[in-house]
LOPA-69349 format. One line per field, with one value per residue (C-alpha): residue in three letters; x, y, z. Coordinates in steps of 0.05 Angstrom, whole numbers, plus 32768, in hexadecimal, padded with zeros to 4 digits. Example, Ala and Ser with C-alpha at 12.3 -4.5 7.8 and 13.67 -1.06 7.14 Angstrom:
! LOPA-69349
resn ALA SER
xx 80F6 8111
yy 7FA6 7FEB
zz 809C 808F
END
This chain:
! LOPA-69349
resn MET ARG ALA PHE GLN VAL ILE LEU PHE LEU LEU ILE PRO TRP SER PHE ARG ALA GLN ASP VAL LYS PHE THR ALA SER ALA ALA PRO ASN VAL LEU ARG VAL GLY GLU GLN PHE ASN LEU THR TYR THR SER ASN GLN GLU LEU ASP GLU ILE ASN MET PRO GLU ILE ARG ASP PHE GLU LEU LEU GLY GLY PRO SER GLN GLY HIS SER GLN SER VAL PHE ALA GLU ASN GLY LYS VAL THR THR SER SER THR TRP THR TYR THR TYR PHE PHE ARG ALA VAL LYS GLU GLY LYS PHE THR ILE PRO PRO ALA THR VAL LYS ILE LYS ASN LYS THR LEU PRO SER ASN ALA VAL THR VAL GLU ILE VAL LYS GLY ARG GLU PRO SER PRO ALA GLN GLY GLN PRO VAL SER THR GLN GLY SER SER GLN ASN SER ASN VAL SER ASP LYS ASP LEU PHE VAL SER VAL ILE LEU ASP LYS LYS GLU ALA TYR ILE GLY GLU GLN ILE MET ALA THR ILE LYS ILE PHE THR ARG VAL ASN LEU LEU GLY VAL ASP GLN ARG PHE LYS GLY PRO ASP PHE THR GLY PHE PHE THR GLU PRO VAL ALA VAL PRO PRO LEU ARG SER LEU GLN ARG GLU ALA VAL ASP GLY ASP VAL TYR GLY THR GLY ILE LEU ARG LYS VAL VAL ILE ILE PRO GLN LYS SER GLY GLU LEU VAL ILE GLN PRO PHE GLU LEU ASP VAL SER LEU ARG GLN GLU VAL ARG ARG LYS PHE ALA ASP PRO PHE PHE ASP ASP PHE SER ILE PRO GLU VAL GLN GLU ILE PRO LEU LYS ILE LYS SER LYS ALA VAL LYS LEU VAL VAL LYS SER LEU PRO PRO ASN ALA PRO LYS THR PHE GLN GLY ALA VAL GLY ASN PHE ARG LEU LYS SER GLU ILE ASN LYS THR THR THR THR THR ASN ASP PRO LEU THR LEU LYS VAL THR VAL SER GLY ARG GLY ASN LEU LYS LEU LEU ASN GLU VAL GLY VAL THR VAL PRO TYR ASP MET GLU LYS TYR ASP PRO VAL ILE ASN THR ARG MET ASP ASN PRO LEU SER GLY THR LYS THR PHE GLU TYR LEU ILE VAL PRO LYS LEU PRO GLY LYS PHE THR ILE PRO PRO VAL GLU LEU THR TYR PHE ASP ALA GLY THR SER GLN TYR LYS THR LEU ARG THR GLU ALA TYR LEU ILE SER VAL GLU LYS GLY ALA GLY ASP THR LEU ILE ALA SER MET PRO GLY MET THR LYS GLU ASP VAL LYS LEU LEU ASN GLN ASP ILE ARG PHE ILE LYS THR LYS PRO PHE THR LEU ASN ARG THR ASN ALA PHE ILE MET ARG SER PRO GLY TYR TYR LEU LEU TYR LEU LEU ALA LEU GLY ILE PHE MET ALA VAL LEU TRP ASN ARG ASN ARG LEU LEU LYS GLN ASN ALA ASP ILE ALA GLY LEU LYS LEU ARG LYS ALA ASP LYS TYR ALA ARG LYS ARG LEU LYS ASN SER GLU VAL LEU LEU LYS GLN GLY ASN ASP ALA ALA PHE TYR GLU GLU LEU LEU GLY ALA ILE TRP GLY TYR LEU SER ASP LYS LEU GLY ILE PRO VAL ALA THR LEU SER LYS GLU SER ALA ASN THR ALA LEU LEU ASP ARG GLY VAL ASP GLN GLY ILE MET ASP ARG LEU PHE SER VAL THR GLU THR CYS GLU MET ALA ARG TYR ALA HIS SER SER GLY ASP ILE ALA ARG ASP LYS LEU TYR ARG GLU ALA LEU GLU ALA ILE SER ASP LEU GLN GLN LYS LEU LYS
xx 810A 8108 8142 8126 80DA 810D 8132 80EE 80D6 8113 810D 80C4 80CB 810E 80DD 80B2 80DA 80FC 80B8 8098 8062 8028 7FE8 7FAC 7F5E 7F19 7ECE 7EA7 7E75 7E87 7E3E 7DFF 7DC3 7DAE 7DA4 7DCD 7E15 7E55 7EA0 7EDA 7F19 7F63 7F9A 7FDF 801B 8032 800E 7FF2 7FF5 7FCE 7F99 7F88 7F4A 7F3A 7EFA 7EB8 7E7B 7E4D 7E41 7E28 7E65 7E46 7E7B 7ED4 7F0A 7EF9 7F49 7F54 7F9B 7FB0 7FF1 8014 805B 8075 80B5 80C5 810F 8130 8111 80E4 809D 807C 8034 8012 7FD8 7FBD 7F6F 7F4C 7F02 7ED3 7E8C 7E59 7E18 7DFE 7DD2 7DD1 7DE7 7E16 7E5F 7E8D 7ED7 7EED 7F3C 7F75 7F88 7FCD 7FF9 803D 8071 80B0 80AC 8093 804E 802D 7FE6 7FB5 7F8C 7F50 7F0E 7EC8 7E87 7E46 7E0A 7DC2 7D79 7D6B 7D24 7CEB 7CF4 7CD2 7CB2 7CEF 7D23 7D24 7CD7 7CB5 7C87 7C47 7C2C 7BF4 7C11 7C48 7C89 7CA1 7C77 7CA4 7C94 7CDD 7CC7 7D03 7D15 7D2F 7D55 7D6A 7DA2 7DC3 7DED 7E16 7E40 7E7A 7E68 7E2A 7E3F 7E77 7E99 7E92 7ED7 7ED8 7ED9 7EAA 7E9E 7E66 7E5A 7E24 7E1D 7DDD 7DC1 7D9B 7D6F 7D5E 7D87 7D9D 7DB1 7DCF 7DD7 7DDB 7E25 7E21 7DD9 7DFB 7DE2 7DCF 7DEA 7E11 7DF0 7E17 7E58 7E95 7E9E 7EE5 7EC9 7EF7 7F05 7EDF 7EE0 7EA2 7E7B 7E70 7E6B 7E43 7E65 7E37 7E2B 7DF6 7DCA 7D9B 7D99 7D91 7DC4 7DD7 7DFC 7E16 7E39 7E6A 7E47 7E6B 7E8F 7E9C 7EC3 7E95 7EA9 7E73 7E6F 7E32 7E21 7DDB 7DBE 7DCC 7D9F 7DB8 7D76 7D66 7D78 7D64 7D8C 7D6D 7D7F 7D5D 7D57 7D55 7D12 7CEC 7CA7 7C77 7C38 7BF8 7BD2 7B8F 7B74 7B2E 7B4B 7B7A 7B8B 7B9D 7BF3 7C2C 7C64 7CA6 7CD4 7D0B 7D07 7D31 7D11 7D1C 7D14 7D1D 7D30 7D3A 7D62 7D55 7D64 7DA7 7DA4 7DF1 7DE6 7E36 7E4B 7E63 7EBA 7EC4 7EC2 7F0F 7F2C 7F7C 7F8D 7FB8 7F89 7F72 7F37 7F66 7F34 7F4B 7F90 7FD1 8018 8053 8098 80CC 810E 813F 8172 81A8 81A8 81F1 81F7 8202 81D2 81A7 81BC 816F 8157 8127 80F6 80C5 8089 8066 801C 800C 7FCF 7F7C 7F59 7F47 7F84 7F78 7F48 7F94 7FB5 7FEA 800A 802D 8073 808B 80DD 810E 8102 8147 812A 80FC 80C6 80A5 8060 806C 8066 8028 802A 7FED 7FF5 7FBE 7FC5 7F84 7F41 7F48 7F95 7FC9 8009 800C 8052 8064 80A4 80BF 80F7 810C 8142 8180 8186 81BA 81EE 81EA 81C3 8178 814A 810C 80DC 80BC 8078 803A 7FF9 7FB8 7F85 7F46 7F4C 7F04 7F0F 7F27 7EF9 7F34 7F6D 7FB0 7FE3 8022 8068 80A7 80F0 8114 814B 818A 8198 81EE 81ED 8235 8236 8237 8267 8252 8217 821A 8206 81CE 81A2 8158 8116 80D2 80B3 80E7 8118 8168 817F 81CB 81E1 820F 823B 8253 829F 82B1 82F5 82ED 82D9 82CB 82DF 82AB 829D 8264 826A 827E 8284 82C0 82C5 82FB 8319 8322 82D7 82BE 827B 8262 8257 8235 81DC 81E4 81F5 81C6 8193 81AA 81B3 816B 8158 817F 815D 8123 8120 813A 8107 80CF 80F6 80F4 80AC 80A0 80B9 8093 8052 805E 8072 8041 8011 8031 802D 7FDC 7FC8 7F79 7F8A 7FB0 7F6E 7F3F 7F73 7F76 7F36 7F10 7F53 7F4B 7EFD 7F05 7F36 7F12 7EDC 7EFF 7F0A 7ECF 7EB0 7EF0 7EDA 7E8E 7EA3 7EC8 7E84 7E9F 7E71 7E84 7ECE 7EA3 7E68 7EAA 7ED0 7E96 7E81 7ECC 7EC7 7E9A 7EB2 7EF3 7ED7 7EAD 7EDF 7F19 7EE5 7EC7 7F07 7EED 7F14 7EF7 7EF0 7EB7 7EAA 7E56 7E13 7DF9 7E46 7E4C 7DFD 7E06 7E46 7E2A 7DF3 7E22 7E41 7DFE 7DF9 7DAF 7D8F 7D76 7DC5 7DCE 7D95 7DB8 7DF2 7DE2 7DB0 7DEA 7E08 7DCE 7DCE 7E11 7E13 7DD9 7DF9 7E35 7E21 7DDA 7DF1 7DB6 7DD1 7DB3 7D72 7DA0 7DB6 7E0A 7E09 7DCF 7DF9 7E34 7E21 7DEA 7E32 7E4D 7E20 7E15 7E64 7E61 7E29 7E46 7E88 7E68 7E51 7E89 7EC5
yy 7C93 7C84 7CAB 7CE7 7CE5 7CE1 7D15 7D44 7D2C 7D48 7D92 7D96 7DB0 7DDF 7DFC 7E0F 7E21 7E4D 7E6F 7EB9 7EB1 7ECF 7EDB 7EFD 7EFB 7EFB 7EF1 7EDF 7EED 7F37 7F57 7F30 7F3D 7F3F 7EFD 7ED9 7EC2 7EC5 7EA0 7ECF 7EA2 7EAF 7E8C 7E7C 7E5D 7E42 7E18 7E50 7E2F 7E6C 7EAA 7EED 7EF9 7F3F 7F55 7F53 7F6C 7F82 7F31 7EFA 7EB8 7E7D 7E51 7E42 7E3F 7E04 7DF4 7DDB 7DC3 7DC0 7DBE 7DB6 7D9B 7DA8 7D8A 7DA6 7DA7 7D93 7DD3 7DBB 7DEC 7DE7 7E07 7DF4 7E1C 7E1B 7E37 7E52 7E5E 7E84 7E8F 7EBF 7EDD 7F22 7F4A 7F8E 7FB0 7FE2 7FE2 7FCB 7FC0 7F79 7F94 7F68 7F2A 7F16 7ED9 7ED1 7EB6 7EB1 7EE3 7F15 7F2F 7F24 7F47 7F3A 7F5F 7F8E 7F69 7F96 7F76 7F97 7F8A 7FA1 7F9B 7F78 7F72 7F48 7F0B 7F01 7EC7 7EBE 7EC7 7E88 7E6E 7E49 7E63 7E47 7E35 7E1D 7E08 7E39 7E32 7E78 7EAB 7EBD 7EE7 7F19 7F5E 7F8E 7FA0 7F56 7F4D 7F92 7FA4 7FEA 801A 8037 8076 8091 80D0 80FB 8139 813C 8166 815D 812C 8113 80D3 80A9 8064 8039 7FFD 7FC7 7FA1 7F70 7F6E 7F2C 7F14 7EDC 7E9A 7EB6 7E74 7E9A 7EE4 7EEB 7EF6 7F0A 7F43 7F85 7FB7 7FF9 8023 8065 808C 80CE 80B8 8095 8053 802B 7FDC 7FC9 7F82 7F65 7F14 7EEF 7EF2 7EA5 7EBE 7EF6 7F25 7F30 7F89 7FAA 7FDB 8006 7FDF 7F98 7F63 7F52 7F2F 7F4D 7F4C 7F70 7F5F 7F94 7FCF 800E 8052 8080 80C0 8101 8116 814A 817C 817D 8148 8102 80BA 8083 8054 8014 7FD0 7F8C 7F4A 7F11 7EDF 7E9E 7E8A 7E4F 7E4E 7E1A 7E0A 7DE7 7DC8 7DBC 7D84 7D6D 7D1F 7D03 7CD9 7D06 7D47 7D7D 7D7E 7D94 7D7E 7DB8 7DB3 7DDB 7DFE 7E2A 7E68 7E9F 7EE2 7F1D 7F61 7FAB 7FDE 802C 805F 8085 80D8 80F5 814A 815D 81A1 81C6 81D2 8225 824C 8267 8230 8246 822F 81F1 81CB 8197 8170 814A 814F 8130 813B 8133 812D 8144 813A 8130 8116 8118 80E4 810F 8166 815E 8142 8142 815B 811E 8103 80F3 8105 80DF 810A 80E9 810B 80EA 80FC 80D8 80D6 80CE 80E2 80D8 80C8 8099 80D9 80FA 80F5 811E 8156 819E 8184 81C2 81C1 81FC 81F8 81E3 819C 816C 814D 810E 80EC 80D1 8087 8088 8055 805B 8024 802C 8021 8018 8020 806E 8080 8071 808D 80A2 80B4 80D1 80C4 80F7 80F2 8132 813D 817A 8194 81C8 81CA 8204 820D 8205 81FE 81D3 8200 81DE 81A9 81C5 819E 81BA 8199 81A8 8192 8186 818B 81D2 81E0 8204 81F4 81DF 81E5 81C1 81CC 81AA 81BB 81D7 81B0 81E1 81B5 81B8 819F 8196 8186 8143 8113 812A 8160 8186 81CF 81DB 820A 81EE 8216 8200 81C4 81C4 818B 8188 8162 8148 8169 8133 8160 8133 8146 813E 8127 8147 8177 8179 81B8 81E2 81E1 821A 8263 8288 82C7 82E1 8319 8344 8337 8377 837E 8391 8363 8396 83D1 83A4 83A1 8356 8363 838D 836C 8327 8350 8360 8323 8300 8341 832C 82D9 82EA 831B 82E4 82B7 82DD 82E4 8299 828B 82BF 82AB 8263 8274 8297 8257 8233 8266 826A 8226 8236 824C 8212 81DD 8201 81FD 81AE 81AC 8197 815F 813D 8131 8118 80F9 80D1 80CF 809D 807E 806A 8063 8029 800D 800D 7FE1 7FB5 7FAD 7FBE 7FE3 7FF6 8017 8036 805E 806A 808D 80AD 80D0 80E7 8108 8134 8149 8156 817A 81AA 81AE 81CD 81F3 8216 8216 81FB 81B4 8177 8169 81A4 819E 818A 8187 81C7 81EC 81E3 81F5 8238 823F 822D 8250 8291 8281 8283 8245 822F 81F9 81C8 81C0 81B9 8184 8151 8155 8145 8116 80E7 80F3 80DE 80A2 8090 8094 8071 802C 8039 803E 800F 7FEB 7FEB 7FF1 7FBE 7FE6 8028 802D 802D 804D 8083 8090 809A 80CF 80F2 8104 8113 8149 8160 8174 8182 81B9 81D5 81DE 820C 8238 823A 8245
zz 8086 80DE 80D7 80BF 80EC 8131 8111 8106 813B 8170 8143 8162 819B 8191 8157 8189 81BB 8187 8174 818D 81BD 819E 81CC 81A9 81B8 818E 819A 8168 8151 8163 814F 8175 818C 81DD 81F7 81C6 81D2 81C2 81C7 81E0 81CA 81D3 81B0 81BD 819A 81D4 8211 8245 828F 82A0 8286 82AC 828F 8299 82C5 8292 82B6 8268 825E 8287 8285 8276 8271 8264 825A 8229 8201 81CA 81A0 8155 8136 80F3 80D3 8094 807A 8038 8011 805C 8086 80B4 80C6 8108 8114 8156 8172 81BD 81B6 81FA 81FA 822C 8220 8231 8217 8212 8248 822F 81F5 81E2 81C7 8202 81FA 821D 822F 822C 824C 825F 826F 828F 8266 8289 82B7 827C 8277 822E 8232 81F4 81C3 81DE 81C2 81A5 81A6 8192 81AD 818B 81AA 8172 8151 8151 8121 80E9 80C9 809A 80D1 80E7 80F5 80C5 8088 8088 803D 8008 7FC2 7FA9 7FC8 7FA9 7FEB 8021 805E 804A 805B 803F 8072 8079 8040 8017 7FDE 7FE5 7FC0 7FF4 7FE1 8008 7FF4 7FEE 7FD2 7F9B 7F70 7F1D 7F18 7F5C 7F6F 7F91 7FA8 7F9F 7FCC 7FB8 7FF9 800A 8050 8070 80AD 8089 8073 802F 800B 7FCF 7FA3 7F52 7F4C 7EFF 7F0F 7EED 7F2A 7F1B 7ED9 7EE9 7EC0 7EBE 7EE0 7EC4 7EEB 7EFF 7F16 7F51 7F61 7F90 7FA6 7F9F 7FDC 8002 8046 8065 80A1 80DC 80E6 810C 80E9 80FF 8142 812A 810B 80CC 809B 8063 8026 7FEE 7FB0 7F84 7F86 7F50 7F4F 7F2B 7F18 7F16 7ECD 7ECF 7F0A 7F2F 7F56 7F2C 7F3D 7F3B 7F2F 7F54 7F46 7F42 7F67 7F67 7FA6 7FC0 8009 802C 805D 8088 8062 808A 805B 8071 8073 8077 8090 8093 80D7 80F2 8106 80D3 80D7 80B8 80A2 8099 8064 8044 800E 7FDB 7FCE 7F93 7FA9 7F79 7FAC 7F8C 7FAA 7FB2 7F88 7FA4 7F98 7F93 7F8E 7F61 7F67 7F26 7F31 7F3E 7F09 7F19 7EF4 7EE5 7E9C 7EB2 7ED5 7EAA 7ECD 7F02 7F46 7F8F 7FB3 7F8E 7F91 7F5A 7F4D 7F0B 7F0E 7EC9 7EBC 7EA6 7E9F 7E6A 7E31 7DEB 7DA9 7D91 7DDB 7DFA 7E38 7E68 7E92 7EBD 7EE1 7F1B 7F31 7F6D 7F96 7FA8 7F6A 7F1B 7F05 7ECF 7EB1 7EB1 7E69 7E72 7E92 7E79 7E5E 7E3C 7E18 7DF8 7DA7 7DA1 7DC1 7DAB 7DD1 7DCD 7DDF 7E26 7E3A 7E71 7EA1 7EDC 7F25 7F4D 7F97 7FA7 7F83 7F9A 7F91 7F74 7F49 7EF2 7EE0 7E96 7E73 7E39 7E0A 7DFF 7DD0 7DD2 7D85 7DA0 7DC3 7DF8 7E3A 7E3F 7E78 7E76 7EA2 7EE0 7ECF 7EEE 7F06 7F19 7F44 7F63 7FA9 7FBF 7FFE 8005 7FCB 7FAA 7F70 7F81 7F4C 7F61 7F30 7F35 7F2E 7EE8 7ECB 7EAF 7E74 7E50 7E19 7DF9 7DA8 7D93 7D69 7D24 7D32 7CEC 7D22 7CEB 7D0A 7D19 7D14 7D36 7D1E 7CE4 7CDC 7CDE 7CA4 7C8C 7C54 7C29 7BED 7BB9 7B9B 7B56 7B4D 7B06 7AE0 7A8C 7A70 7A53 7A09 7A03 7A01 7A47 7A60 7A84 7AC5 7AD1 7B13 7B2F 7B3A 7B6B 7B82 7BB5 7B7A 7B54 7B4A 7B61 7BA2 7BB0 7B99 7BC3 7BF9 7BFC 7BEE 7C2B 7C53 7C37 7C50 7C8D 7CA3 7C83 7CB1 7CF0 7CE0 7CDC 7D17 7D48 7D21 7D37 7D7A 7D83 7D69 7D9F 7DCD 7DCD 7DE0 7DDD 7D8E 7D78 7D92 7D6B 7D31 7D38 7D50 7D0D 7D00 7D48 7D3B 7CF7 7D00 7D4B 7D1F 7CE2 7D1C 7D35 7CE6 7CE2 7D33 7D0D 7CD2 7D01 7D2A 7D73 7D8E 7DD7 7DB4 7D77 7DB2 7DDA 7D9F 7D7F 7DC9 7DC8 7D85 7D96 7DDB 7DC4 7D90 7DAF 7DEE 7DBE 7D91 7DCB 7E07 7E3B 7E57 7E49 7E9D 7EAA 7E5D 7E63 7E3E 7E63 7E61 7E13 7E09 7E20 7DFF 7DBE 7DC8 7DD4 7D94 7D6E 7D56 7D4E 7D82 7D3F 7D35 7D91 7D90 7D59 7D80 7DC2 7D9C 7D87 7DC8 7DF7 7DCD 7DD2 7E1F 7E21 7DFA 7E21 7E65 7E57 7E2E 7E06 7DC5 7D99 7D7B 7D74 7D1B 7D21 7CE1 7CE5 7D2A 7D08 7CD4 7CF8 7D1D 7CE4 7CC7 7D09 7D19 7CCF 7CD5 7D16 7CF8 7CC4 7CFF 7D24 7CF9
END
């Protein structure tokens, strides 16, 4: 053990010399009022002989440098790690308000000059302190009284923009500001109800300490309580309603006592005082998207990049290909369900595998991996993939386009090369041979060997029948091609089936008692049905646009009122978390009856 300690002692100076010299500067605090003191500290991982200080005229030097030294040694698995820190601290007083930059200091090590970083210090004038800012508060009786104004302590919802488009991302930050001795904050508070927005919470660490910040000419302790990404779903002036927050303060309270022999006197006490503070309403102007949206627009709002790649361009029949489409950038990526990938009719495309990776709350990458199986040999072209998004910065629609892929398909082993039609599948054909055929005992007829089949009436009947079958197959093929090309018509035909499926799912969730999923599925069934029936993308569909389109189609106002009453109830339960008094069975029946009545009008 002693030998190891000796070796460790000998290695410590060598490890110090092997380190690169680090020389940094910092100010604490870096935001303060006129007349307050701050420390300017220079830190190095090696001992310094002399620091060449810059000329500092904006502050009053009180003293320094005060030197400090600390070191630590770690030994793990035979590897020695050492760390040593020297600090040199100067003390200053702020004499005038403004934002000042202290130039770098320099040190000379081995004939080399090493500069530190510059330091910025902000000085504000400050206000006269209120009783809650350090002066005792005189009370008689209740300790709940507090002379704290809404300028000493408040909470705010801060948006990173005041105007936005439908579908555009907005960062909402809930932040507390204080000039008093804040003891604690209720971490379980619900915060504001973002009615009319899609919300995506952002993970923030629990509030353990406050940061000094200059606000309106004074110094506040500030802390972030919550961050939420909000996406507006309707246009107009949206209001984020106020919310309440429970906090507690630490204050010195003087209690007055009367004595018959002496004069009245007071005794100071430090007490915890609970308070309830309330935020102010915040308004956001939401603009509608321009009406000239391309047909390829599916509701993406932001600034995106698009690329694609395929694993191979030469394959055999029934040997699958993998087409990977990547959408990256800043915007509502999580609301992007699918990109428009089309393949030739002699290839089969399966539903994509979707992966989303967010680099930060507002930007990330979303990938779509499609499995494509070629059915026939030949040369085929997979068309380019197009993505249209709305750029809020330029207020324009932009279309991105990937490259096309030329695929060479050869015949695979065991392929029977049976032609396939769109919507049809190829089945294996088996021929069962018989080795022994029995002698026919029943009467039969014989044909003349020199008879020519083309002269018989049956030949012409078979010819006409084959021609008729060919024309029917050709007509059916053209009909399927037109139906698949008519995307709006296809959605219209599938709207009823899609709505019934989602209503059935909501009924299952209702029986399971999963309220949140029930309201989500019921809302999706109604808005998805209206989107397909009216030909309006979900991203741009709102109550106002749906109401106008239904009136143009002669739908009674009563049916619309019943339908939108269901959506409003679902949204209230979904966002406000107040579903306890809602009759969910009745709500489901009302939705079913409203969609049924609406279906009769929109046939």
